[in-house]
C-alpha positions as CSV (number, residue, x, y, z in Angstrom):
1,P,48.4,-29.1,-17.4
2,R,47.0,-31.5,-14.8
3,I,43.2,-31.4,-14.4
4,A,42.9,-34.4,-12.1
5,E,45.1,-36.3,-9.7
6,E,46.0,-39.9,-10.2
7,S,42.9,-42.1,-10.7
8,D,43.4,-44.2,-7.5
9,M,43.7,-41.0,-5.4
10,S,41.3,-38.6,-7.2
11,S,38.3,-39.4,-5.1
12,K,40.3,-38.3,-2.0
13,L,41.6,-35.0,-3.4
14,E,41.0,-32.1,-1.0
15,V,41.5,-28.4,-1.4
16,L,42.3,-25.5,1.1
17,W,42.5,-21.7,0.7
18,S,45.3,-20.1,2.6
19,P,44.3,-18.3,5.8
20,N,47.4,-16.0,5.4
21,R,47.6,-15.1,1.7
22,G,44.5,-14.6,-0.4
23,E,46.0,-15.8,-3.7
24,H,47.4,-19.1,-2.4
25,F,45.7,-22.5,-2.0
26,A,46.8,-26.1,-1.5
27,T,45.6,-29.5,-2.5
28,Y,46.4,-32.8,-0.9
29,T,46.0,-36.5,-1.3
30,S,49.1,-38.5,-0.5
31,E,51.1,-35.2,-0.5
32,V,50.6,-31.5,0.0
33,K,51.0,-29.1,-3.0
34,L,50.9,-25.3,-2.9
35,Y,49.6,-23.2,-5.7
36,C,49.0,-19.5,-6.6
37,Y,45.6,-18.6,-7.9
38,T,46.6,-16.8,-11.1
39,R,44.6,-15.2,-14.0
40,L,45.1,-17.2,-17.1
41,Q,46.2,-15.3,-20.2
42,E,44.8,-16.4,-23.5
43,E,48.2,-17.3,-24.9
44,Q,48.8,-19.5,-21.8
45,R,45.9,-21.9,-22.3
46,E,47.8,-24.4,-24.4
47,D,51.1,-23.9,-22.7
48,L,50.7,-24.5,-18.9
49,G,53.4,-26.3,-17.0
50,T,53.0,-29.9,-16.2
51,A,52.9,-29.1,-12.5
52,D,50.3,-26.4,-12.8
53,L,46.7,-27.1,-12.0
54,Q,44.0,-26.2,-14.5
55,L,40.7,-25.2,-12.8
56,S,38.2,-26.8,-15.2
57,A,38.0,-25.9,-18.9
58,G,36.1,-22.6,-18.7
59,S,37.9,-20.9,-15.8
60,E,39.8,-17.7,-16.3
61,F,42.3,-18.7,-13.6
62,Y,44.6,-21.6,-13.0
63,G,46.8,-22.9,-10.1
64,R,50.5,-21.9,-10.7
65,F,52.6,-24.5,-8.9
66,I,54.8,-23.1,-6.1
67,A,56.0,-26.0,-4.0
68,G,55.1,-29.5,-2.8
69,S,56.0,-31.8,0.0
70,N,57.3,-35.2,-1.1
71,D,58.2,-36.2,2.4
72,V,54.7,-36.4,3.7
73,H,53.2,-39.7,2.6
74,C,50.2,-41.5,4.0
75,M,47.2,-43.6,3.1
76,P,44.8,-40.7,2.0
77,Q,41.7,-42.2,3.6
78,Y,43.4,-41.7,7.0
79,Q,44.9,-38.3,6.4
80,C,43.7,-34.8,7.5
81,V,45.5,-31.5,6.9
82,A,45.3,-28.1,8.7
83,W,46.9,-24.8,7.5
84,Q,48.3,-22.7,10.3
85,T,47.2,-19.1,10.6
86,N,50.5,-17.2,11.0
87,A,51.6,-14.2,9.1
88,A,55.3,-14.9,9.8
89,R,55.1,-18.6,8.7
90,Q,52.6,-18.5,5.9
91,H,52.9,-22.0,4.4
92,F,53.0,-24.2,7.5
93,F,50.9,-27.3,7.7
94,A,50.0,-30.0,10.2
95,V,49.4,-33.3,8.6
96,G,47.6,-36.0,10.6
97,Q,48.4,-39.5,9.5
98,S,47.0,-43.0,9.9
99,S,49.6,-43.8,12.6
100,G,48.4,-40.9,14.8
101,K,51.5,-38.9,14.0
102,V,51.2,-35.2,13.2
103,V,53.8,-34.2,10.7
104,L,54.8,-30.5,10.7
105,T,55.8,-29.4,7.2
106,N,56.7,-26.0,5.9
107,L,56.3,-25.3,2.2
108,G,57.7,-21.8,2.5
109,L,60.9,-21.9,0.4
110,D,62.5,-19.1,2.4
111,D,61.7,-20.5,5.9
112,P,62.1,-24.3,6.3
113,S,62.0,-24.1,10.1
114,L,60.1,-26.9,11.9
115,S,59.7,-28.8,8.7
116,N,59.5,-32.6,9.0
117,H,59.1,-32.5,12.8
118,Y,56.7,-35.0,14.3
119,L,54.2,-35.1,17.1
120,A,53.4,-38.7,18.1
121,P,50.9,-40.1,20.7
122,K,51.8,-43.0,22.9
123,S,49.5,-45.4,21.1
124,G,49.4,-45.6,17.3
125,R,45.9,-45.2,15.7
126,P,44.5,-43.0,13.0
127,C,44.2,-39.3,13.3
128,T,40.6,-38.1,12.8
129,C,40.8,-34.3,12.9
130,L,43.1,-31.3,13.3
131,A,42.6,-27.7,14.3
132,W,45.1,-24.8,14.7
133,N,44.4,-22.2,17.4
134,S,44.1,-19.0,15.3
135,N,45.1,-16.8,18.3
136,E,47.8,-18.9,20.0
137,N,49.2,-20.3,16.7
138,N,51.7,-22.5,18.5
139,L,48.9,-24.7,19.6
140,V,47.4,-27.5,17.4
141,A,44.5,-29.7,18.6
142,V,44.5,-33.3,17.4
143,G,41.6,-35.8,17.5
144,L,42.3,-39.5,17.4
145,E,40.5,-42.8,17.5
146,K,40.1,-44.3,20.9
147,A,42.8,-46.2,22.8
148,R,42.7,-47.9,26.2
149,N,45.7,-46.2,27.7
150,D,46.0,-42.9,25.8
151,S,44.0,-39.8,25.2
152,S,42.0,-39.2,22.0
153,L,42.2,-35.4,22.3
154,I,45.7,-33.8,22.5
155,V,46.7,-30.2,22.3
156,W,50.3,-29.9,21.3
157,D,52.6,-26.9,21.7
158,I,54.8,-27.0,18.7
159,T,57.4,-24.6,20.1
160,R,58.3,-27.1,22.8
161,A,58.4,-30.0,20.4
162,S,60.6,-28.1,18.0
163,S,63.7,-28.0,20.3
164,E,63.6,-31.6,21.5
165,H,61.4,-33.7,19.2
166,V,63.5,-34.1,16.1
167,A,62.4,-36.6,13.5
168,E,64.1,-39.8,14.5
169,K,61.0,-41.9,13.8
170,T,61.4,-42.1,10.0
171,N,59.1,-45.0,9.3
172,R,56.2,-43.5,7.3
173,F,53.7,-46.1,8.2
174,W,54.5,-46.6,11.8
175,F,51.5,-48.0,13.8
176,G,52.4,-49.6,17.1
177,P,53.3,-48.0,20.5
178,D,56.7,-46.2,20.6
179,I,59.1,-45.0,23.2
180,V,57.9,-41.5,24.2
181,T,60.6,-39.1,25.3
182,A,60.3,-36.5,28.0
183,G,60.5,-33.9,25.3
184,E,57.3,-35.3,23.6
185,E,55.4,-35.3,26.9
186,S,56.5,-31.7,27.5
187,A,55.0,-30.7,24.2
188,K,51.5,-31.8,25.3
189,Q,49.6,-28.8,26.5
190,F,46.4,-30.6,27.2
191,E,45.0,-34.1,26.8
192,V,41.7,-35.8,27.5
193,G,39.4,-38.6,26.3
194,H,40.6,-42.1,27.4
195,T,38.6,-45.0,25.9
196,E,36.6,-42.8,23.5
197,Q,37.1,-41.4,20.1
198,T,37.3,-37.7,19.2
199,S,35.5,-37.2,15.9
200,S,35.6,-33.4,15.4
201,L,36.9,-30.3,17.1
202,A,37.1,-26.5,16.7
203,W,38.6,-23.6,18.7
204,F,36.5,-20.6,19.7
205,P,37.9,-17.5,18.0
206,N,36.9,-15.2,20.9
207,Q,38.2,-17.6,23.6
208,P,41.7,-18.7,22.7
209,C,41.9,-21.3,25.5
210,C,38.5,-23.0,24.8
211,L,37.7,-25.6,22.3
212,L,34.7,-27.7,21.4
213,A,35.0,-31.4,20.7
214,G,32.6,-34.2,19.5
215,M,33.6,-37.2,21.5
216,G,32.4,-40.8,22.1
217,S,29.1,-41.6,20.4
218,R,27.0,-38.7,21.6
219,F,28.8,-36.0,23.5
220,L,29.7,-32.5,22.7
221,R,32.1,-31.0,25.2
222,I,33.6,-27.6,25.7
223,F,37.1,-27.6,27.4
224,D,39.3,-24.9,28.8
225,I,42.8,-26.1,28.3
226,R,44.1,-24.1,31.3
227,E,42.2,-26.6,33.5
228,Q,44.6,-29.5,32.9
229,S,44.9,-31.7,36.0
230,V,47.9,-33.9,36.8
231,T,46.0,-36.7,38.6
232,T,42.5,-36.7,37.0
233,Q,40.9,-36.3,33.6
234,P,40.0,-32.6,32.9
235,Q,36.3,-31.8,33.3
236,P,34.5,-30.0,30.5
237,R,32.9,-26.6,31.1
238,E,29.8,-27.5,29.2
239,V,28.4,-30.9,28.0
240,A,25.6,-31.7,25.6
241,N,24.3,-35.2,25.2
242,H,23.5,-35.5,21.5
243,K,24.3,-37.6,18.5
244,A,25.4,-34.6,16.3
245,I,29.1,-34.8,17.0
246,F,30.5,-34.4,13.5
247,G,31.7,-31.4,11.5
248,I,31.9,-28.9,14.3
249,C,32.3,-25.4,13.0
250,V,32.1,-22.1,15.0
251,D,30.5,-19.0,13.3
252,P,33.4,-16.4,13.1
253,S,30.8,-13.6,13.1
254,S,28.9,-15.0,16.2
255,P,31.2,-17.3,18.1
256,H,28.4,-18.4,20.4
257,R,26.7,-20.0,17.3
258,V,27.9,-23.5,16.3
259,A,26.9,-26.0,13.6
260,T,27.3,-29.8,13.7
261,Y,25.7,-32.7,12.0
262,A,24.9,-36.3,12.8
263,D,24.9,-39.4,10.5
264,G,22.4,-38.6,7.8
265,G,21.2,-35.4,6.3
266,T,20.4,-33.2,9.4
267,V,22.3,-30.1,10.5
268,Y,22.0,-28.9,14.1
269,M,22.4,-25.3,15.3
270,W,23.7,-24.7,18.8
271,D,24.0,-21.7,21.0
272,T,26.8,-22.1,23.6
273,R,25.1,-19.6,25.9
274,Q,22.3,-22.2,26.4
275,F,24.3,-25.4,25.6
276,V,21.7,-27.9,26.6
277,K,20.1,-28.9,23.2
278,P,20.1,-27.6,19.7
279,V,18.2,-24.4,19.0
280,Y,17.3,-25.4,15.5
281,S,17.8,-28.2,12.9
282,F,17.2,-28.6,9.2
283,S,17.7,-31.4,6.7
284,R,19.0,-31.6,3.1
285,N,19.0,-34.5,0.6
286,G,21.7,-37.1,1.1
287,S,24.2,-37.3,3.9
288,I,26.1,-34.3,5.2
289,A,29.8,-34.4,4.2
290,R,31.1,-31.0,5.4
291,L,30.0,-27.8,7.2
292,S,31.8,-24.4,7.1
293,W,30.9,-20.8,7.9
294,L,31.8,-18.2,5.3
295,N,34.2,-15.5,6.7
296,T,33.0,-12.9,4.1
297,R,29.2,-13.4,4.8
298,P,28.1,-13.2,8.4
299,G,25.7,-16.0,9.3
300,C,26.1,-17.9,6.0
301,L,26.7,-21.6,6.4
302,S,28.0,-23.8,3.6
303,V,26.6,-27.4,3.6
304,L,28.1,-30.1,1.4
305,T,25.9,-33.1,0.8
306,S,26.2,-36.5,-1.0
307,E,23.2,-35.9,-3.2
308,P,22.4,-33.2,-5.9
309,P,22.6,-30.3,-5.8
310,Y,25.5,-31.1,-3.4
311,L,26.3,-27.6,-2.2
312,H,23.9,-25.4,-0.2
313,L,24.4,-21.9,1.2
314,V,22.1,-21.4,4.2
315,D,21.7,-17.8,5.5
316,V,21.0,-18.1,9.2
317,P,19.4,-14.9,10.7
318,S,20.7,-13.3,13.8
319,Y,18.7,-13.7,17.1
320,T,18.8,-12.7,20.7
321,Q,20.1,-14.9,23.4
322,P,17.5,-17.7,24.1
323,T,16.3,-18.7,27.5
324,N,15.1,-22.1,28.8
325,T,11.5,-21.2,28.7
326,Q,9.4,-23.3,26.3
327,A,7.7,-20.1,24.8
328,D,11.1,-18.5,24.1
329,V,12.5,-21.7,22.5
330,G,9.4,-22.0,20.3
331,E,9.6,-18.3,19.3
332,L,13.2,-18.7,18.3
333,Y,12.5,-21.8,16.3
334,E,9.7,-20.0,14.4
335,H,11.9,-17.0,13.8
336,L,14.7,-19.1,12.2
337,T,12.2,-21.1,10.1
338,Q,10.7,-17.9,8.7
339,H,13.9,-16.1,7.9
340,M,16.3,-18.8,7.0
341,S,17.0,-19.0,3.3
342,D,18.9,-21.5,1.1
343,R,20.8,-21.1,-2.2
344,C,22.4,-23.8,-4.4
345,P,25.3,-22.2,-6.2
346,Y,26.8,-25.3,-7.7
347,I,25.8,-26.2,-11.3
348,I,26.4,-29.8,-12.2
349,S,28.7,-30.0,-15.2
350,K,27.2,-31.4,-18.4
351,S,30.5,-33.0,-19.3
352,A,30.6,-35.0,-16.1
353,P,26.9,-35.2,-14.9
354,H,27.6,-38.2,-12.6
355,A,30.7,-36.6,-10.8
356,R,29.8,-35.9,-7.2
357,L,31.0,-32.8,-5.4
358,T,33.3,-34.0,-2.7
359,G,35.2,-31.0,-1.3
360,V,34.8,-27.2,-1.0
361,S,36.9,-24.4,0.5
362,W,35.7,-20.8,0.7
363,H,38.0,-17.8,0.3
364,R,38.8,-15.9,3.5
365,Q,38.7,-12.4,1.9
366,L,36.9,-12.5,-1.5
367,D,33.1,-12.6,-1.4
368,N,31.4,-15.8,-2.6
369,L,34.6,-17.4,-4.1
370,A,35.2,-21.1,-3.5
371,L,37.3,-23.9,-4.8
372,V,35.4,-27.2,-5.2
373,V,36.5,-30.7,-6.0
374,N,34.4,-33.5,-7.6
375,S,34.7,-37.2,-7.4
376,E,36.8,-37.3,-10.5
377,G,39.5,-35.2,-8.9
378,V,38.7,-32.0,-11.0
379,V,39.2,-28.7,-9.2
380,R,37.2,-25.7,-10.3
381,D,36.6,-22.2,-9.0
382,L,33.1,-21.3,-8.1
383,R,31.5,-17.9,-7.6
384,A,28.2,-18.0,-5.9
385,S,25.6,-15.3,-6.5
386,D,25.1,-12.8,-3.7
387,K,21.8,-12.6,-1.9
388,M,20.8,-9.0,-2.2
389,P,17.8,-7.2,-0.6
390,L,16.0,-4.9,-3.1
391,S,13.7,-1.9,-2.8
392,W,12.0,-0.3,-5.8
393,G,11.6,3.5,-6.1
394,A,8.2,5.1,-6.0
395,R,8.2,5.6,-9.8
396,S,9.5,2.1,-10.6
397,N,12.4,3.6,-12.6
398,S,15.1,2.9,-10.0
399,F,15.9,0.6,-7.2
400,V,18.3,0.3,-4.3
401,Y,20.1,-2.9,-3.4
402,G,22.5,-3.9,-0.7
403,S,25.3,-6.3,-0.5
404,S,28.3,-6.9,1.7
405,S,30.1,-4.2,-0.3
406,G,27.6,-1.5,0.6
407,L,24.3,0.2,-0.6
408,F,23.8,0.9,-4.3
409,D,21.3,3.0,-6.3
410,V,20.6,1.9,-9.8
411,S,18.7,4.0,-12.4
412,L,16.7,2.1,-15.0
413,T,14.9,4.9,-16.7
414,D,15.8,3.8,-20.3
415,K,15.2,0.1,-19.6
416,V,12.1,0.6,-17.6
417,E,10.5,2.5,-20.5
418,A,10.8,-0.5,-22.7
419,D,9.7,-3.0,-20.0
420,V,6.3,-4.6,-20.5
421,S,5.1,-3.5,-17.0
422,T,5.7,0.1,-18.0
423,L,4.0,-0.4,-21.4
424,M,1.0,-1.9,-19.6
425,K,0.9,1.0,-17.2
426,R,1.1,3.5,-20.0
427,R,-1.7,1.9,-22.0
428,L,-3.9,1.7,-19.0
429,S,-3.5,5.4,-18.4
430,K,-4.7,6.0,-22.0
431,G,-7.8,3.9,-21.4
432,Y,-6.7,0.5,-22.6
433,G,-9.6,-1.8,-21.8
434,F,-12.5,-3.9,-23.2
435,D,-13.5,-1.3,-25.8
436,V,-12.1,-2.8,-29.0
437,S,-12.4,0.4,-31.1
438,E,-10.7,2.5,-28.5
439,N,-7.9,-0.1,-28.1
440,I,-7.2,0.1,-31.9
441,D,-6.3,3.8,-31.5
442,I,-4.3,3.3,-28.3
443,V,-2.0,0.6,-29.8
444,A,-1.7,2.3,-33.2
445,D,2.1,2.6,-32.6
446,D,2.4,-1.2,-32.1
447,P,1.8,-3.0,-35.5
448,V,1.3,-6.4,-33.9
449,L,-1.4,-5.3,-31.4
450,F,-2.9,-3.0,-33.9
451,E,-3.4,-6.0,-36.2
452,V,-4.8,-8.1,-33.4
453,W,-7.4,-5.5,-32.2
454,S,-8.4,-4.6,-35.8
455,W,-9.1,-8.3,-36.4
456,L,-11.0,-8.5,-33.1
457,K,-13.2,-5.7,-34.3
458,L,-14.0,-7.6,-37.5
459,Y,-14.4,-10.8,-35.4
460,K,-17.0,-9.3,-33.1
461,E,-18.9,-8.0,-36.1
462,M,-19.1,-11.5,-37.6
463,V,-20.0,-13.0,-34.3
464,S,-22.8,-10.6,-33.9
465,R,-24.3,-11.9,-37.2
466,S,-23.7,-15.5,-36.3
467,P,-26.7,-17.5,-35.2
468,D,-24.9,-19.1,-32.3
469,K,-22.9,-16.0,-31.5
470,T,-19.6,-17.8,-31.8
471,H,-16.9,-18.0,-34.5
472,P,-14.0,-20.4,-34.4
473,G,-11.4,-18.6,-36.6
474,V,-10.1,-19.6,-40.1
475,L,-9.0,-23.1,-39.1
476,G,-12.3,-24.0,-37.4
477,T,-14.3,-22.4,-40.3
478,L,-12.5,-24.6,-42.9
479,Q,-12.9,-27.7,-40.7
480,Q,-16.6,-27.2,-40.1
481,K,-17.7,-28.9,-43.4
482,C,-15.6,-32.0,-43.4
483,P,-12.8,-32.0,-40.8
484,E,-11.5,-35.5,-41.4
485,T,-11.2,-35.8,-45.2
486,E,-9.8,-32.2,-45.7
487,E,-12.3,-31.8,-48.6
488,F,-15.2,-29.3,-48.4
489,G,-16.3,-29.2,-52.0
490,S,-14.7,-26.1,-53.2
491,R,-15.6,-25.0,-56.8
492,C,-12.8,-24.3,-59.2
493,V,-13.2,-21.0,-61.1
494,Q,-11.2,-20.5,-64.3
495,T,-9.8,-17.1,-65.1
496,G,-12.1,-15.0,-67.1
497,A,-15.2,-16.1,-65.4
498,S,-14.7,-13.4,-62.8
499,G,-13.6,-10.7,-65.3
500,K,-10.0,-10.6,-64.1
501,E,-7.3,-9.2,-66.4
502,V,-4.5,-11.7,-65.5
503,P,-3.1,-14.0,-64.4
504,P,-4.6,-17.1,-65.9
505,F,-4.6,-19.1,-62.6
506,P,-7.6,-21.0,-61.5
507,T,-9.2,-20.0,-58.1
508,Y,-11.3,-21.9,-55.7
509,T,-14.4,-20.8,-53.9
510,S,-16.8,-22.2,-51.3
511,P,-18.9,-20.7,-48.5
512,E,-16.2,-21.8,-46.0
513,R,-13.5,-20.1,-48.0
514,Q,-15.5,-16.9,-48.2
515,Q,-15.9,-16.8,-44.5
516,A,-12.2,-17.4,-44.1
517,L,-11.4,-14.6,-46.5
518,L,-13.6,-12.3,-44.4
519,L,-11.6,-13.3,-41.3
520,C,-8.4,-12.5,-43.1
521,G,-9.7,-9.0,-44.1
522,W,-10.1,-9.8,-47.8
523,S,-13.8,-9.1,-48.1
524,F,-13.5,-8.1,-51.8
525,G,-16.7,-8.8,-53.8
526,S,-19.0,-8.7,-50.8
527,S,-21.5,-6.0,-50.1
528,M,-19.3,-4.8,-47.2
529,H,-16.3,-3.6,-49.0
530,T,-14.7,-3.6,-52.4
531,L,-11.2,-4.2,-53.6
532,E,-10.9,-0.5,-54.6
533,D,-11.9,0.6,-51.2
534,F,-9.3,-1.7,-49.6
535,L,-6.5,-0.5,-52.0
536,K,-7.3,3.2,-51.4
537,R,-7.3,2.7,-47.6
538,E,-3.8,1.1,-47.9
539,E,-2.6,4.0,-50.1
540,L,-3.9,6.5,-47.6
541,K,-1.7,4.8,-45.0
542,E,1.2,5.1,-47.6
543,D,1.5,1.3,-47.7
544,F,1.8,1.3,-51.5
545,E,3.8,-2.0,-51.6
546,R,1.0,-4.0,-50.0
547,A,-1.6,-2.3,-52.1
548,A,0.3,-3.1,-55.3
549,A,0.9,-6.7,-54.3
550,I,-2.7,-7.5,-53.3
551,A,-3.8,-5.9,-56.6
552,V,-1.5,-8.4,-58.4
553,F,-2.9,-11.3,-56.2
554,Q,-6.4,-10.3,-57.4
555,G,-5.3,-10.3,-61.0
556,Q,-5.5,-6.5,-61.3
557,V,-2.0,-5.7,-62.7
558,R,-3.0,-2.3,-64.1
559,R,-4.4,-1.3,-60.7
560,S,-1.1,-2.5,-59.1
561,I,0.9,-0.2,-61.5
562,A,-1.3,2.7,-60.6
563,S,-0.6,2.2,-56.9
564,L,3.2,2.1,-57.6
565,K,3.0,5.3,-59.6
566,D,1.1,7.0,-56.8
567,G,3.7,5.7,-54.4
568,A,6.5,7.1,-56.6
569,S,4.8,10.6,-56.6
570,V,4.5,10.6,-52.8
571,A,8.2,9.5,-52.5
572,M,9.3,12.3,-54.8
573,Q,7.4,14.8,-52.6
574,Q,9.2,13.4,-49.6
575,K,12.5,13.7,-51.5
576,D,13.0,9.9,-51.2
577,F,14.4,9.6,-54.7
578,T,15.6,6.0,-54.2
579,K,12.1,4.7,-53.3
580,A,10.6,6.7,-56.2
581,S,13.0,5.2,-58.7
582,L,12.3,1.7,-57.3
583,F,8.5,2.1,-57.6
584,N,8.8,3.4,-61.2
585,L,11.2,0.5,-62.1
586,I,8.8,-2.1,-60.6
587,A,5.8,-0.5,-62.4
588,L,7.7,-0.6,-65.7
589,A,8.6,-4.3,-65.1
590,L,4.9,-5.2,-64.3
591,S,3.7,-3.3,-67.4
592,G,5.5,-5.8,-69.6
593,Y,3.7,-8.8,-68.1
594,A,1.4,-10.6,-70.5
595,A,0.0,-14.1,-70.0
596,S,0.6,-15.0,-73.7
597,E,4.3,-14.0,-73.4
598,A,4.9,-15.3,-69.9
599,C,8.0,-17.3,-70.7
600,L,9.9,-14.2,-72.1
601,W,8.8,-12.1,-69.1
602,H,9.9,-14.8,-66.7
603,E,13.3,-15.0,-68.2
604,T,13.7,-11.2,-68.0
605,C,12.4,-10.8,-64.4
606,S,13.7,-14.0,-62.7
607,G,17.0,-12.3,-61.8
608,I,15.3,-9.1,-60.7
609,K,12.9,-10.5,-58.0
610,A,15.8,-11.8,-55.8
611,N,17.2,-8.3,-55.5
612,I,13.9,-6.6,-54.5
613,K,14.1,-5.7,-50.8
614,S,10.4,-5.0,-50.3
615,P,8.7,-8.4,-49.2
616,Y,5.4,-7.5,-50.8
617,L,6.8,-6.5,-54.1
618,R,9.1,-9.5,-54.1
619,A,6.0,-11.7,-53.4
620,A,4.1,-10.1,-56.3
621,F,6.9,-11.1,-58.7
622,N,7.1,-14.6,-57.2
623,F,3.3,-14.9,-57.7
624,L,3.4,-14.0,-61.3
625,C,6.4,-16.2,-62.0
626,S,4.7,-19.3,-60.4
627,N,2.5,-20.0,-63.4
628,G,-0.1,-21.1,-60.9
629,E,1.8,-24.3,-60.1
630,S,3.3,-23.6,-56.7
631,F,2.8,-20.5,-54.5
632,S,5.3,-21.7,-51.8
633,D,7.7,-18.7,-52.4
634,V,4.8,-16.4,-51.6
635,L,3.2,-18.5,-48.8
636,N,6.6,-18.9,-47.0
637,E,7.5,-15.2,-47.2
638,D,8.1,-14.4,-43.6
639,E,7.7,-10.7,-43.8
640,I,4.2,-10.8,-45.3
641,S,1.4,-10.7,-42.8
642,F,-0.1,-14.1,-41.9
643,Q,-3.6,-12.9,-42.9
644,D,-2.5,-12.0,-46.4
645,R,-0.7,-15.4,-46.8
646,V,-3.7,-17.4,-45.6
647,A,-6.0,-15.3,-47.7
648,L,-3.9,-16.1,-50.8
649,A,-4.0,-19.8,-49.9
650,C,-7.8,-19.7,-49.5
651,T,-8.0,-18.3,-53.1
652,Y,-5.5,-20.4,-55.0
653,L,-4.9,-23.7,-53.2
654,T,-6.9,-26.9,-53.5
655,D,-8.9,-28.2,-50.5
656,S,-6.2,-30.7,-49.4
657,Q,-3.4,-28.2,-50.0
658,L,-5.2,-25.5,-48.1
659,M,-6.0,-27.6,-45.0
660,S,-2.4,-28.9,-44.9
661,Y,-1.0,-25.3,-45.1
662,V,-3.4,-23.8,-42.6
663,S,-2.9,-26.7,-40.1
664,Q,0.9,-26.5,-40.1
665,L,0.8,-22.7,-39.8
666,S,-1.6,-22.8,-36.9
667,K,0.6,-25.3,-35.1
668,M,3.6,-23.1,-35.5
669,L,1.8,-19.9,-34.4
670,I,0.4,-21.6,-31.3
671,E,3.8,-23.1,-30.2
672,S,5.6,-19.8,-30.8
673,G,2.9,-17.7,-29.1
674,R,2.4,-15.3,-32.1
675,I,-0.7,-13.4,-31.0
676,T,-1.4,-12.3,-34.6
677,G,-2.3,-16.0,-35.2
678,L,-5.6,-15.5,-33.4
679,F,-7.4,-15.0,-36.7
680,L,-6.5,-18.7,-37.5
681,T,-7.4,-20.2,-34.1
682,G,-10.2,-17.8,-33.1
683,L,-11.0,-17.4,-29.4
684,T,-11.2,-21.2,-28.9
685,E,-9.2,-23.7,-26.9
686,D,-6.3,-23.4,-29.4
687,G,-6.6,-19.6,-29.1
688,I,-6.2,-19.8,-25.3
689,S,-3.1,-22.0,-25.8
690,L,-1.7,-19.4,-28.2
691,L,-2.3,-16.6,-25.7
692,S,-0.7,-18.6,-22.9
693,N,2.5,-19.0,-24.9
694,Y,2.3,-15.3,-25.8
695,V,2.1,-14.3,-22.1
696,D,5.1,-16.6,-21.4
697,N,7.1,-15.0,-24.1
698,T,6.2,-11.3,-23.5
699,G,4.8,-11.0,-20.1
700,D,1.9,-8.9,-21.6
701,V,-0.8,-10.4,-19.4
702,Q,-2.9,-7.2,-19.8
703,T,-3.6,-7.8,-23.5
704,A,-4.3,-11.5,-22.9
705,C,-6.9,-10.6,-20.3
706,L,-8.6,-8.0,-22.5
707,V,-8.7,-10.4,-25.5
708,V,-10.2,-13.3,-23.6
709,G,-12.6,-10.8,-21.9
710,Q,-14.4,-10.6,-25.3
711,V,-15.5,-14.2,-24.7
712,M,-15.3,-14.4,-21.0
713,Q,-18.1,-16.9,-20.5
714,F,-16.2,-19.4,-22.6
715,A,-12.6,-18.6,-21.4
716,C,-13.2,-18.5,-17.6
717,K,-13.1,-22.3,-17.4
718,Y,-9.4,-22.4,-18.2
719,Q,-7.0,-22.3,-15.2
720,C,-4.4,-20.2,-17.0
721,V,-7.1,-17.5,-17.7
722,K,-8.0,-17.4,-14.0
723,S,-4.4,-17.0,-13.1
724,W,-4.0,-14.0,-15.5
725,F,-6.9,-12.2,-13.8
726,Q,-5.9,-13.1,-10.3
727,G,-2.2,-12.2,-10.9
């Protein structure tokens, strides 16, 4: 399949949708080719015909070749093509050439009438523009460069030419003056514009005999072709003196509204009812290359520019007829400024980032469908997103939107219930606020927020006992003693000194580590709580796996076995026999552990731990199998809470190992916006950064505000915090 035209012609490739049949389109460079817009079947992707046109790699459609005109050849930079609107002759084209000739060619295989007939001016010079009359489809208007003794705007009647102007001038690159027959002169319906060029033109759809032309260097003229004079040049109905003479296009939904552009990047809007000066203008990056109104969207103007993003869809609002009063003109300008909107539907291809968009043609019937061409000659189909007005229902569980297809009501009951805004509203109705203890009960069904508010309760208790009423979190606590050397003088305690059963792993202690353990919720050995109290609390919540694992981490294997047996009994009462059997099996395996016979136990249990689904029980086995040399399998266990992992690190890692682990974990939690990492950062600058990323990820600005509200005097200096409260 052919993705691009020949390299020397690719930059001049143009594309047109058919005005007669919605599935047909044409491309042209030095010749015109007709295609059918066809859905591409999967089995066809590697088997397209050589004449077919592939519409970029990811398109679901392709151009199936129908016919081509090999008889119409011209230098592409001087060629323009117009497709006749005619239900009876659906594939009829007028091709303006560098010689000034207009070649009539019919690609309809069943109707070759008028094909290869010519319309030629007296003086040879390039054709600049063409326009068929959509009402009187026998009329075609032709714009030409200036000539001293010939008109630059000619309206031809092809029915008169067809009977007498047979193609005897066969030279394809004919330039000079030629002998003009009486038949050719009779085919001229209207002509005007001596000694000046016609740069662009368009017919008015509601006035079949009127057309608008950009002529000379700064004139827009409206002509009625019925006012042709034999002796003098026809006079225009309306004239505007302005430099914006290029790209004339008439809005089909409001024929009094016209868009043009001048050299540069400014588009001008005109109202033919007050055709004195533009009613509005706007600019875009780069030079304007093409303007066109969308038939399927009233008031939507397509603007093609030479700079990214290349394609703009500008929605021009409707307005009442302006007057010449200064107040009315100013009011209209303000109305258009406030209500005009712009969309950029074209996405620059990553495979060809430097390829400019050079051509666009919008479908006449299908909404928002266009064919576009880039500077490398690649054609692709483009579907622009529709601009839709929305209105939410009173309960925020449904909305109504409108489009060109009608009005639609969408129910979002299921999705809205899970939306963060609904969750925030529900929590607020329950009293979610600055009371930490009350918040713990409100978010009990959310394990993440439950952990956050439980830690904040502990945090506030510790802050209340702190002399300076602040606390930096685990990372700041460990860095307080000696932040640069990563050594803070921890004391190594060998097993046995603390009365532990097993394992024989050395532990480390220091005041900083004890504070960090408190922040992690491991306050064992302090006057506040004991290990037994902690384990019973976990068992009361039926979290027997965590209780058993933490007992192992504390060297209390017998207590771990007791937790597992209690868990098996509860599982039996709940008729969960699988879990009960698992707990009994793990308890049996742990009962065989002995430090003096560790090698035999390791060999027996090394194959078991990989098959254990519970992350806490798997971590307990990894801990016992580590021999105190490396705890990475436990510390990198993703399904264990961050607090338990950091607490284990504070107990068994050396100072340098601990600081390295905690620093890396803090960085990861801040970047990912994991709000449970607040115990590491504390409500510090790092904590604010973590909360900012959390809000970006979840949208839960409510929780972020309530958390920083606990230290508002410190947090209010950050701009993101101010935006949370103001938003």
